[in-house]
N, C-alpha and C positions, 0 to 999 in steps of 0.2 A: 504495499499499498503505500504510496507516494504522498509527501505531504503538500499540502496548498502553498507555497512559497509568498504568491500574491493575491488582493482582494481581489476582487468581482463588484463590481460597485454598482449599484440602481443603474445607470445609466445603461453601462453596458447591458447589465441583464433584460433592462427592455429592450437597445436596440434589438436585441439577438430574438427577443418573444415578436419584435413587430416584422423582423426582416424572416424567421419561419410564417411567421400568416397570414402575409403580402402576399397582394393580388399578381400570382405568377400570369407573362405576358414574356420576358425575358433573360437575359442572363444577367445573376448581379452578383455583387461579391461583398460581405463586410470582412475589413483589416484590420483586426484589431495587436496591439503588440504593449506590450509593460513598460510603465513611464517605472525607471530604474530608480528613481530617487524618493517615489513614492508609494516604491514596492504594490502598485495596482495595476490591474487591464485597461488600458485606454483606447476609444476607436480611434483607428487613423483617418480608416476613409471608407464613404461608403460608394458603390462604383455601379452602375446602371449599364445594362445594352451592354457587354463584354466578353470577350472568353478569355480563356486564361493566356494564349497567348499574348493577350496584350497583356495582361496582368505583369507577366514580366518586365515590361517598360514600365512599370510602377512602382511594384516591391525592389526589393532596395536586397542587394546582391551579398549583401555581406550582416546585416541582422533578419532574426530573423523574427517570422511574424505567424499569426490563426489565420487564417484566411474562411471565411464561412462562404460559401458557394452554394446557389442555388444555378441549375443548368437547362433547357432545354432539349429532352433526350422522346426521342420520338420511335414507336416499341414495331416491330416486325406486324402488327394485329394495327396496324394507325392509330395506337393510343399515344399518345402522348400525356409528358411527366413531369413534374420537375423535381428529381432529387435535387436534396440537399445536401451538401457534402465540407467535412473539416476537414480543412489542410495547414498540418504542421509543418510548417517551411524554417525547417534550420542547418544554415549555412556552415560548412566543414569550417571555415576561417572566422564565426562569428568573434566575439570574445566569451570566453568561457566561464565568467561567471553571469551572463547575458543567458547563453544557453541552460545555464543551472535554473535560471527565472521561468525561463519560458517550461524547461520539462518540468519544471515542479507543479507548475499550474496548470501545464496538459489535463491532465485527467478533471481536475474542481471544472472549469473551462468548460469540456466536453458532454461532461454533464448537464454542468446550466443549460448548456446547446440543448439536448436534451437526442445531442445525434449518432447515428449506432456507424454510417461512410466514415473510417477515420482512413485520414492515409495521408504518411508522412514523406518531405522530401528533403535532399542533403544539399541540390543543387538548383537555380532556376533553371537549368534549361530542362532537367528532367519535370517539369510544371507546363505542356503541353494539353489541348482540347482530346489529340488521341490517346493521351495516357489516361487523363477517365475516363474516358471511354471505356478504354479497357480495362480497367477496372472495376468500373458499371456493371458491364457484363458479366461480370464472372459469378 
């Protein structure tokens, strides 16, 4: 059992809830980060109408982030769904203390977001639409 390192305040909980129940019609991402000084999770940005390929340009390549991602998925029988994924991005060259803060808070945040599709990426180059499509099809 891992301990929670950073607090998850009400504004982040509200943002997670709103994101989860938003009206789906496009891909979107809620990007969360750790505020090292305050030891709490905060909202980095909310991006509408995006894809993972575009998110790579927004995300820092040297700092961890949490991404809650909703993407449009067309099934072979014609149904459309918008699965939510929790993606933990932890570049290998990020500062060790920051990695510890992110790793120690990951499970608490995942539980708060109530998500079961959880993926980890070590380098931003791995984060592609094809990668997620493959993960979701398993």
